[in-house]
C-alpha positions as CSV (number, residue, x, y, z in Angstrom):
1,X,-27.6,-56.1,-5.9
2,X,-30.5,-58.0,-4.9
3,X,-33.9,-56.1,-4.9
4,X,-34.8,-55.9,-1.2
5,X,-38.0,-55.7,-2.5
6,X,-38.8,-58.5,-3.8
7,X,-36.3,-61.1,-1.5
8,X,-37.9,-63.0,1.4
9,X,-35.0,-62.0,3.7
10,X,-35.6,-58.6,4.9
11,X,-32.4,-58.3,7.3
12,X,-29.2,-60.2,8.1
13,X,-26.7,-59.4,10.9
14,X,-23.8,-61.8,11.8
15,X,-21.2,-60.9,14.1
16,X,-18.4,-63.2,15.8
17,X,-17.8,-63.0,19.4
18,X,-14.4,-64.1,20.2
19,X,-15.0,-65.2,24.1
20,X,-18.0,-67.6,23.7
21,X,-17.7,-68.9,27.4
22,X,-21.1,-67.2,28.3
23,X,-22.6,-66.6,25.0
24,X,-25.2,-69.1,24.7
25,X,-26.6,-68.3,28.3
26,X,-26.4,-64.8,27.0
27,X,-28.3,-64.9,23.9
28,X,-31.3,-66.5,25.7
29,X,-31.7,-64.5,28.2
30,X,-31.4,-61.3,26.0
31,X,-33.8,-62.8,23.3
32,X,-36.2,-63.8,26.6
33,X,-35.9,-60.3,27.4
34,X,-37.0,-59.1,24.3
35,X,-39.8,-61.4,23.4
36,X,-40.9,-60.4,27.3
37,X,-41.6,-57.1,25.5
38,X,-43.5,-58.2,23.1
39,X,-45.2,-60.8,25.0
40,X,-45.4,-60.2,28.3
41,X,-43.3,-62.2,31.0
42,X,-46.0,-64.8,31.6
43,X,-45.8,-65.5,27.7
44,X,-42.3,-66.9,27.5
45,X,-42.1,-70.5,28.3
46,X,-38.7,-72.3,29.8
47,X,-37.0,-75.1,28.3
48,X,-36.9,-75.9,23.8
49,X,-39.5,-76.8,22.0
50,X,-42.6,-75.1,19.8
51,X,-44.9,-73.5,22.2
52,X,-47.6,-70.7,20.8
53,X,-46.8,-67.6,23.1
54,X,-49.7,-65.8,21.5
55,X,-52.5,-65.3,19.3
56,X,-50.8,-66.5,16.1
57,X,-47.8,-66.3,17.2
58,X,-45.1,-69.6,17.8
59,X,-42.0,-69.9,19.0
60,X,-39.5,-72.4,18.3
61,X,-36.7,-73.1,20.4
62,X,-34.0,-75.7,19.9
63,X,-30.7,-76.8,20.7
64,X,-27.6,-78.7,19.5
65,X,-25.0,-80.8,21.3
66,X,-21.2,-82.0,20.8
67,X,-20.1,-85.4,20.6
68,X,-19.3,-85.0,24.5
69,X,-22.8,-84.1,25.3
70,X,-22.0,-80.3,26.0
71,X,-24.4,-77.6,24.5
72,X,-23.0,-76.0,21.7
73,X,-25.8,-74.0,20.1
74,X,-29.0,-72.6,20.4
75,X,-31.5,-71.1,18.0
76,X,-35.0,-69.3,18.6
77,X,-37.0,-69.2,15.8
78,X,-40.5,-66.6,16.5
79,X,-43.0,-66.7,13.5
80,X,-45.9,-64.2,13.5
81,X,-49.3,-64.8,11.4
82,X,-50.6,-61.1,10.8
83,X,-53.0,-60.2,8.1
84,X,-50.5,-58.4,6.0
85,X,-47.6,-60.5,6.1
86,X,-45.7,-63.6,8.1
87,X,-42.6,-62.5,9.7
88,X,-40.1,-65.2,10.7
89,X,-37.3,-64.2,13.3
90,X,-34.1,-66.4,14.1
91,X,-31.6,-66.2,16.2
92,X,-28.5,-68.3,16.4
93,X,-25.7,-69.1,18.5
94,X,-22.6,-71.1,17.8
95,X,-19.9,-71.8,20.0
96,X,-16.9,-73.6,18.3
97,X,-14.6,-75.9,20.3
98,X,-11.7,-73.3,20.3
99,X,-14.0,-70.7,22.4
100,X,-15.1,-68.6,20.0
101,X,-18.8,-68.3,18.8
102,X,-21.1,-66.2,16.4
103,X,-24.4,-65.3,16.7
104,X,-26.5,-64.0,13.8
105,X,-30.3,-62.8,13.5
106,X,-32.5,-62.9,10.5
107,X,-35.5,-61.6,9.7
108,X,-37.6,-62.9,6.8
109,X,-40.8,-61.1,5.9
110,X,-43.8,-63.2,3.8
111,X,-46.5,-60.8,2.7
112,X,-49.7,-61.5,2.1
113,X,-50.2,-59.6,-1.1
114,X,-48.0,-58.7,-3.8
115,X,-45.7,-55.8,-1.6
116,X,-44.2,-55.8,1.3
117,X,-44.5,-54.2,4.4
118,X,-41.9,-51.7,5.5
119,X,-39.5,-53.4,7.3
120,X,-36.8,-52.5,10.4
121,X,-33.6,-54.0,11.7
122,X,-35.1,-56.1,14.9
123,X,-34.0,-54.6,17.8
124,X,-32.9,-57.5,19.3
125,X,-29.3,-56.5,17.4
126,X,-28.9,-53.9,19.3
127,X,-29.8,-55.6,22.6
128,X,-27.4,-58.2,21.9
129,X,-24.7,-56.2,21.1
130,X,-25.1,-54.4,24.0
131,X,-24.3,-57.4,26.3
132,X,-21.9,-59.3,24.1
133,X,-18.4,-58.3,22.9
134,X,-18.5,-59.1,19.2
135,X,-15.8,-57.9,16.9
136,X,-14.7,-57.6,13.2
137,X,-11.4,-58.2,13.2
138,X,-9.3,-55.9,15.4
139,X,-13.0,-53.3,15.1
140,X,-15.6,-54.0,18.2
141,X,-18.9,-53.6,16.9
142,X,-21.1,-51.6,19.2
143,X,-24.5,-50.2,19.1
144,X,-23.2,-46.7,19.8
145,X,-20.4,-44.9,17.9
146,X,-17.4,-45.3,20.1
147,X,-15.2,-42.4,20.7
148,X,-11.7,-41.7,19.2
149,X,-9.6,-38.6,20.6
150,X,-6.3,-37.9,19.0
151,X,-4.4,-40.5,21.4
152,X,-6.3,-43.3,20.1
153,X,-6.2,-42.4,15.9
154,X,-3.6,-44.8,15.3
155,X,-5.6,-48.1,16.8
156,X,-8.6,-46.6,14.3
157,X,-6.2,-46.4,11.4
158,X,-4.8,-49.4,11.8
159,X,-8.6,-51.1,12.2
160,X,-9.6,-49.3,8.7
161,X,-5.6,-51.3,7.1
162,X,-6.5,-54.9,9.2
163,X,-6.3,-57.1,6.2
164,X,-9.1,-59.8,8.6
165,X,-11.8,-56.9,8.7
166,X,-15.3,-58.1,6.3
167,X,-17.6,-55.2,7.6
168,X,-17.4,-51.9,6.9
169,X,-16.0,-49.1,8.8
170,X,-18.0,-46.0,9.5
171,X,-16.2,-42.6,11.0
172,X,-17.7,-39.5,12.0
173,X,-16.7,-36.4,12.9
174,X,-18.2,-34.1,15.4
175,X,-19.0,-31.1,13.8
176,X,-17.4,-27.7,14.9
177,X,-20.8,-26.3,16.2
178,X,-23.3,-29.1,18.3
179,X,-26.6,-29.4,15.6
180,X,-29.6,-31.3,16.7
181,X,-30.2,-32.2,13.3
182,X,-26.9,-33.4,12.4
183,X,-26.8,-35.6,15.8
184,X,-30.0,-37.5,15.2
185,X,-29.1,-38.5,11.8
186,X,-25.5,-39.9,12.4
187,X,-27.1,-41.2,15.7
188,X,-29.8,-43.0,13.7
189,X,-27.5,-44.4,10.9
190,X,-25.1,-45.8,13.8
191,X,-28.0,-47.6,15.0
192,X,-29.5,-48.6,11.9
193,X,-26.1,-50.4,10.8
194,X,-25.1,-51.8,14.4
195,X,-24.2,-55.4,14.3
196,X,-23.3,-55.0,9.9
197,X,-20.6,-52.2,10.5
198,X,-18.1,-50.9,13.3
199,X,-18.7,-47.4,13.9
200,X,-16.1,-44.5,15.4
201,X,-16.5,-40.7,16.1
202,X,-13.7,-38.7,16.2
203,X,-14.2,-36.8,19.4
204,X,-12.2,-33.0,18.6
205,X,-10.9,-30.8,15.9
206,X,-7.1,-32.5,17.6
207,X,-8.7,-36.2,16.4
208,X,-9.7,-35.0,13.2
209,X,-6.6,-33.3,12.0
210,X,-4.6,-36.5,13.9
211,X,-7.3,-39.1,11.3
212,X,-5.9,-36.7,8.1
213,X,-2.6,-36.7,8.9
214,X,-2.7,-40.4,8.6
215,X,-4.7,-41.5,6.4
216,X,-4.0,-38.6,4.0
217,X,-6.4,-35.7,2.4
218,X,-7.9,-37.5,0.1
219,X,-9.5,-40.3,2.7
220,X,-10.0,-37.9,5.7
221,X,-12.9,-37.2,7.6
222,X,-13.8,-33.2,7.6
223,X,-15.9,-32.1,11.1
224,X,-19.2,-33.0,10.3
225,X,-18.2,-35.6,7.9
226,X,-19.0,-39.1,8.0
227,X,-17.3,-41.8,5.7
228,X,-17.8,-45.5,5.2
229,X,-14.5,-47.4,4.9
230,X,-15.1,-50.6,2.7
231,X,-13.1,-53.4,4.2
232,X,-9.4,-53.7,2.6
233,X,-6.3,-55.5,2.7
234,X,-3.6,-54.3,4.7
235,X,-1.2,-53.7,2.1
236,X,-3.9,-51.4,0.8
237,X,-4.5,-47.6,1.5
238,X,-7.2,-46.9,3.5
239,X,-10.0,-45.2,1.3
240,X,-9.9,-44.6,-2.4
241,X,-12.9,-44.8,-4.6
242,X,-13.7,-47.5,-2.8
243,X,-15.3,-45.4,0.1
244,X,-18.4,-43.1,0.4
245,X,-18.5,-39.8,2.0
246,X,-21.1,-37.2,3.2
247,X,-19.9,-34.1,4.0
248,X,-21.6,-31.8,7.2
249,X,-24.0,-29.9,4.7
250,X,-25.9,-33.3,3.3
251,X,-26.3,-33.7,7.1
252,X,-27.9,-30.8,8.4
253,X,-30.1,-30.4,5.4
254,X,-33.8,-30.6,6.1
255,X,-34.4,-31.5,2.4
256,X,-31.2,-33.8,1.9
257,X,-32.2,-37.7,2.1
258,X,-28.7,-38.8,0.9
259,X,-28.1,-39.8,4.2
260,X,-30.4,-42.6,4.4
261,X,-28.9,-44.5,1.8
262,X,-25.7,-44.5,4.0
263,X,-27.3,-46.9,5.8
264,X,-29.5,-48.8,3.7
265,X,-26.1,-49.4,1.2
266,X,-24.4,-50.9,4.7
267,X,-27.8,-53.2,5.0
268,X,-28.2,-54.1,1.7
269,X,-24.4,-55.6,1.3
270,X,-25.3,-57.6,4.6
271,X,-28.1,-59.0,3.2
272,X,-26.4,-60.4,0.6
273,X,-24.1,-62.1,3.3
274,X,-24.5,-66.3,3.0
275,X,-25.3,-67.5,6.2
276,X,-21.9,-68.3,8.4
277,X,-20.8,-71.6,7.6
278,X,-20.6,-72.1,11.4
279,X,-23.7,-71.4,11.7
280,X,-25.1,-74.0,8.2
281,X,-22.9,-77.0,10.0
282,X,-25.3,-77.0,12.8
283,X,-27.4,-79.9,13.1
284,X,-30.7,-79.1,15.5
285,X,-32.4,-81.7,17.3
286,X,-36.2,-81.0,18.0
287,X,-35.7,-83.0,21.4
288,X,-39.5,-81.7,22.7
289,X,-40.9,-82.8,19.5
290,X,-39.4,-86.4,20.1
291,X,-40.6,-86.4,23.5
292,X,-44.1,-86.0,22.6
293,X,-44.1,-88.6,20.0
294,X,-42.6,-91.3,23.1
295,X,-46.0,-89.9,25.0
296,X,-48.0,-90.7,22.2
297,X,-46.8,-94.0,21.5
298,X,-46.1,-95.1,25.1
299,X,-50.0,-93.8,25.9
300,X,-51.3,-95.9,23.1
301,X,-49.7,-98.8,23.9
302,X,-50.9,-98.6,27.8
303,X,-54.7,-98.6,26.0
304,X,-54.1,-101.3,24.0
305,X,-52.5,-103.4,27.4
306,X,-55.9,-102.3,29.1
307,X,-57.9,-103.5,26.4
308,X,-56.4,-106.5,26.2
309,X,-56.7,-107.2,29.7
310,X,-59.6,-109.7,31.2
311,X,-62.7,-107.7,32.3
312,X,-62.2,-108.2,36.7
313,X,-64.0,-105.0,37.6
314,X,-65.5,-103.2,35.1
315,X,-66.4,-100.0,36.8
316,X,-62.4,-99.6,37.5
317,X,-61.4,-100.8,34.3
318,X,-63.6,-98.2,32.5
319,X,-62.4,-95.2,34.6
320,X,-58.8,-96.1,33.5
321,X,-59.7,-96.6,29.8
322,X,-61.4,-93.1,29.9
323,X,-58.3,-91.6,31.6
324,X,-56.3,-92.9,28.9
325,X,-58.7,-91.8,26.3
326,X,-58.9,-88.9,27.5
327,X,-54.9,-88.2,27.7
328,X,-54.6,-89.7,24.0
329,X,-57.1,-87.0,23.0
330,X,-54.9,-84.1,24.6
331,X,-51.9,-85.8,22.7
332,X,-53.8,-86.6,19.2
333,X,-54.3,-82.4,19.8
334,X,-51.1,-81.7,20.6
335,X,-50.0,-83.5,17.6
336,X,-52.3,-82.1,15.6
337,X,-51.2,-78.5,16.3
338,X,-47.7,-79.7,15.7
339,X,-48.7,-80.7,11.9
340,X,-50.8,-77.6,11.2
341,X,-47.8,-75.6,12.2
342,X,-45.0,-78.0,10.2
343,X,-47.5,-77.4,7.5
344,X,-47.1,-73.6,8.1
345,X,-43.3,-73.5,8.4
346,X,-43.1,-76.3,5.5
347,X,-44.5,-73.3,3.6
348,X,-42.5,-70.8,4.6
349,X,-39.5,-72.6,3.5
350,X,-40.9,-73.2,0.4
351,X,-41.8,-69.5,0.0
352,X,-38.2,-69.0,1.1
353,X,-36.5,-71.6,-1.3
354,X,-38.3,-69.8,-4.3
355,X,-37.2,-66.5,-3.2
356,X,-33.8,-67.6,-3.3
357,X,-34.2,-69.2,-6.5
358,X,-35.6,-66.3,-7.8
359,X,-32.3,-64.5,-6.5
360,X,-30.1,-66.7,-8.0
361,X,-31.8,-66.3,-11.6
362,X,-31.8,-62.2,-11.2
363,X,-28.2,-62.6,-10.2
364,X,-27.0,-64.9,-13.3
365,X,-29.0,-62.3,-15.5
366,X,-27.6,-59.1,-14.5
367,X,-24.0,-61.1,-14.5
368,X,-24.3,-61.6,-18.0
369,X,-25.6,-58.6,-18.9
370,X,-22.6,-57.3,-17.2
371,X,-20.2,-59.6,-18.8
372,X,-21.7,-58.3,-22.5
373,X,-21.4,-55.1,-21.2
374,X,-17.8,-55.0,-20.6
375,X,-17.4,-57.1,-23.8
376,X,-19.0,-54.0,-25.1
377,X,-16.5,-51.5,-23.4
378,X,-13.6,-53.7,-24.0
379,X,-14.6,-53.4,-28.1
380,X,-15.1,-49.4,-27.7
381,X,-11.8,-49.5,-25.8
382,X,-10.0,-51.3,-28.7
383,X,-11.4,-49.4,-31.5
384,X,-11.0,-46.0,-29.7
385,X,-7.1,-47.4,-28.9
386,X,-6.8,-47.6,-32.6
387,X,-8.3,-44.8,-33.9
388,X,-5.7,-42.6,-31.8
389,X,-3.0,-45.1,-32.9
390,X,-3.5,-43.8,-36.5
391,X,-4.2,-40.1,-35.4
392,X,-0.5,-40.1,-33.2
393,X,1.3,-41.5,-36.1
394,X,-0.2,-38.9,-38.1
395,X,0.9,-36.2,-35.9
396,X,4.4,-38.0,-35.8
397,X,4.7,-38.3,-39.3
398,X,3.7,-34.7,-39.9
399,X,7.0,-33.8,-37.3
400,X,4.3,-32.7,-35.2
401,X,5.6,-34.0,-31.8
402,X,4.5,-31.6,-29.0
403,X,0.6,-32.1,-30.4
404,X,1.3,-35.6,-30.2
405,X,2.4,-36.0,-26.6
406,X,0.0,-33.4,-25.0
407,X,-3.1,-34.5,-26.6
408,X,-1.9,-37.7,-24.6
409,X,-1.0,-36.2,-21.3
410,X,-4.5,-33.9,-21.4
411,X,-7.1,-36.9,-21.6
412,X,-9.1,-36.6,-18.4
413,X,-10.3,-39.7,-17.1
414,X,-14.1,-41.1,-16.1
415,X,-15.3,-39.2,-13.2
416,X,-14.8,-41.3,-10.0
417,X,-17.9,-40.0,-8.3
418,X,-21.3,-38.2,-9.5
419,X,-20.4,-35.3,-7.0
420,X,-17.5,-35.3,-9.2
421,X,-19.3,-35.7,-12.4
422,X,-21.4,-32.2,-11.7
423,X,-18.0,-30.5,-11.2
424,X,-17.3,-31.5,-15.1
425,X,-20.5,-31.1,-16.8
426,X,-19.4,-28.0,-18.3
427,X,-17.1,-30.3,-20.5
428,X,-20.6,-31.4,-22.5
429,X,-21.0,-28.1,-24.9
430,X,-23.9,-29.4,-26.4
431,X,-26.2,-30.9,-23.0
432,X,-28.3,-28.4,-20.7
433,X,-28.6,-30.1,-16.8
434,X,-31.4,-29.7,-15.4
435,X,-31.7,-32.3,-13.1
436,X,-31.6,-32.3,-9.3
437,X,-28.0,-32.7,-8.3
438,X,-28.8,-33.8,-4.9
439,X,-30.6,-36.8,-6.2
440,X,-27.8,-37.6,-8.5
441,X,-25.1,-37.2,-6.1
442,X,-26.9,-39.1,-3.2
443,X,-26.2,-42.3,-5.7
444,X,-22.6,-41.9,-4.4
445,X,-23.5,-43.8,-1.2
446,X,-24.3,-47.1,-3.5
447,X,-21.2,-49.7,-4.1
448,X,-21.8,-49.8,-7.3
449,X,-21.9,-45.9,-7.6
450,X,-18.4,-45.9,-9.6
451,X,-20.5,-48.5,-12.3
452,X,-23.2,-46.1,-12.0
453,X,-21.1,-42.9,-12.7
454,X,-18.9,-44.6,-15.6
455,X,-21.9,-45.5,-17.2
456,X,-23.9,-42.0,-16.7
457,X,-20.5,-40.1,-18.1
458,X,-20.5,-42.9,-21.2
459,X,-24.0,-42.0,-21.9
460,X,-23.4,-38.1,-21.9
461,X,-21.1,-38.2,-24.2
462,X,-23.1,-40.1,-26.3
463,X,-25.8,-37.4,-26.0
464,X,-23.4,-34.6,-26.6
465,X,-22.0,-36.5,-29.7
466,X,-25.4,-37.0,-30.9
467,X,-26.5,-33.5,-30.5
468,X,-22.9,-32.3,-32.4
469,X,-23.8,-34.8,-35.0
470,X,-27.2,-33.0,-35.6
471,X,-25.7,-29.4,-35.5
472,X,-24.1,-31.0,-38.3
473,X,-26.6,-32.3,-40.6
474,X,-27.9,-36.0,-39.1
475,X,-31.2,-36.4,-39.3
476,X,-31.9,-39.0,-37.4
477,X,-33.3,-39.6,-33.9
478,X,-30.9,-41.0,-31.1
479,X,-31.6,-44.6,-31.3
480,X,-30.9,-44.4,-34.9
481,X,-27.5,-42.8,-33.9
482,X,-26.8,-45.3,-31.5
483,X,-28.1,-48.2,-33.8
484,X,-25.8,-46.9,-37.0
485,X,-23.6,-44.4,-35.5
486,X,-21.8,-42.1,-37.7
487,X,-18.3,-42.0,-38.3
488,X,-16.7,-40.3,-35.2
489,X,-19.6,-40.3,-33.1
490,X,-20.1,-42.2,-29.4
491,X,-22.9,-44.1,-29.2
492,X,-24.8,-45.5,-26.2
493,X,-25.6,-49.4,-26.2
494,X,-29.1,-49.7,-28.0
495,X,-30.1,-52.4,-25.2
496,X,-29.8,-49.9,-22.1
497,X,-31.6,-47.5,-24.3
498,X,-35.7,-46.8,-24.6
499,X,-37.3,-43.9,-26.2
500,X,-40.8,-44.5,-24.7
501,X,-42.1,-45.5,-21.9
502,X,-45.5,-48.0,-22.1
503,X,-49.0,-46.5,-21.8
504,X,-49.7,-48.2,-18.5
505,X,-46.9,-46.9,-17.0
506,X,-47.6,-43.4,-18.2
507,X,-51.2,-43.5,-17.0
508,X,-50.2,-44.6,-13.3
509,X,-46.8,-42.9,-13.1
510,X,-46.7,-39.9,-15.0
511,X,-46.3,-37.6,-13.2
512,X,-42.7,-38.9,-11.8
513,X,-41.8,-38.2,-15.4
514,X,-42.2,-34.4,-15.5
515,X,-38.9,-32.6,-15.2
516,X,-37.5,-29.2,-15.3
517,X,-37.3,-27.9,-19.2
518,X,-35.2,-25.4,-20.7
519,X,-37.1,-22.2,-19.5
520,X,-37.8,-24.1,-15.9
521,X,-41.4,-25.1,-16.6
522,X,-41.7,-29.2,-16.0
523,X,-42.0,-31.4,-19.6
524,X,-42.5,-34.7,-19.8
525,X,-39.5,-36.6,-20.9
526,X,-40.0,-40.4,-21.5
527,X,-36.9,-40.9,-23.4
528,X,-33.7,-42.8,-21.0
529,X,-30.7,-44.5,-20.5
530,X,-30.1,-47.5,-18.0
531,X,-26.9,-47.1,-15.7
532,X,-27.5,-50.0,-13.7
533,X,-29.7,-53.4,-14.0
534,X,-30.2,-55.1,-10.9
535,X,-31.4,-54.0,-7.7
536,X,-33.8,-51.6,-6.5
537,X,-31.6,-48.3,-7.3
538,X,-31.0,-48.7,-11.3
539,X,-30.6,-45.5,-12.1
540,X,-31.7,-44.1,-15.0
541,X,-31.3,-40.9,-17.0
542,X,-33.7,-39.0,-18.5
543,X,-33.4,-36.4,-21.3
544,X,-35.6,-34.3,-23.8
545,X,-34.2,-34.1,-27.4
546,X,-34.0,-30.5,-28.4
547,X,-31.0,-30.8,-30.6
548,X,-32.8,-30.3,-34.1
549,X,-35.1,-27.2,-32.4
550,X,-34.1,-23.8,-33.9
551,X,-35.2,-21.7,-31.4
552,X,-35.7,-21.8,-27.5
553,X,-33.7,-22.1,-24.7
554,X,-32.5,-25.9,-25.6
555,X,-32.1,-24.8,-29.2
556,X,-29.3,-27.1,-30.9
557,X,-28.9,-29.3,-27.6
558,X,-29.8,-32.2,-25.2
559,X,-31.9,-31.5,-21.7
560,X,-31.1,-34.1,-18.8
561,X,-33.9,-33.9,-16.5
562,X,-33.4,-36.7,-13.7
563,X,-30.3,-38.6,-13.0
564,X,-31.3,-41.1,-9.9
565,X,-32.8,-44.1,-8.7
566,X,-35.1,-46.0,-10.9
567,X,-38.4,-44.5,-11.2
568,X,-41.3,-46.5,-10.5
569,X,-43.4,-48.4,-13.5
570,X,-45.9,-51.2,-14.0
571,X,-43.4,-53.8,-14.1
572,X,-41.6,-53.3,-11.0
573,X,-43.8,-52.1,-8.7
């Protein structure tokens, strides 16, 4: 996932409109209403062109036409130059010859300093959805969740399984008892993802029961819960580990903020989508700029002709020349404003281009790192399978067939979520976990959660293996254990291990690395394992090595003090 604090693109929504007959007019009307709400009714000019509608605020309106001369696209771009940042909002609508269309809204932020101001989805997205009939395959995209009663459940299940659904689908189930905080948070989540996901509300218990019967127990949505279903093919089951669910207690607990990450995950995925091809292929012509250029050229031609005419009536000719000079000065002033704004717009485009290049380089580096991770995993798997085959062969040679079969059948797999990981912490004999469960489980709403939880499980296995080995006489630290693992050990990749933080980070953010110790008091933990390497979340696992301590609550064990999103440091903040 791209780090949304460094990219210029702060928000992107794009949604198809199957019946686009009146779409362009509707988009213009909604956009004008949105602008009037921001700047007043008198500030919005009619027609295409570039206009200053408020101090340090420029509106560019453009249109595109097909080969028959009919309008096929419209674009409005609002540039707001503020002290903290420059904001660029682009609203584009394109109608295809077949009669369908697409609408896109991009919000870019170019901060004046190093840190980007907080951003929110432009309100115009929900306003457009309220007026247009937008769809994601068979799923309607709306500003509010659509009510689903028991007789509508089969249609909802078909939407989950639709092969042409490209966006997440959110299903919420009303709680058995009304709760204001649940309503507030779920409504806020639906509003936040409007246009980037379809949303449906199971209205009553019969609808909840019918939905569970239709999709299966593992993919159900209990009363008060909310589940996100990622796009699936028609032949695949609706659900599984690809979907994220938060139960009712998480929504009504004032101290639990995991619900926020559900919307953040959907919005982050929407930002990573490319510009729709229908929009990228349109060429907009600035007809207003061309008209201004013609006016300046014609005025210059008239002034030259006046200068060449023999003087008959000096007074009258002087008046005409002065009028032409006045007009020329106005047009030159207009040209100067256009050139100034063009320069500023070009600078923003250059910054957006550099931001995209940086994202591309980051994605390529992350891809290379993931390839290395996969290669390491395959190597470790190959060695483990070879070792298992040898041990199984030894058991069979000793006629211990039942033990060999039982050993292979009883091996547990990797947890599918941090929720499951927490339930299985008892499997690690030499670990003491004091980390906050809610922080760790909150990672489950992210698309990369299954990869992170697999790495976390591997990390816990490495730490447990190190503690067990230390109890049996291994004298080195965890870094040495991973660098040159003893026979039978389970190391963690050294390149994803840091035993200390930088001095600068500890001076500025050391307070964030105080976690509950074995006796409940907060202690400093610097050593950590990297569970993710890209994006703003990039989870970390912090631990305290007590494996060689002869006494105390953590004696002989490793203390896991934190599993959660990347903490602040001087490199990323």
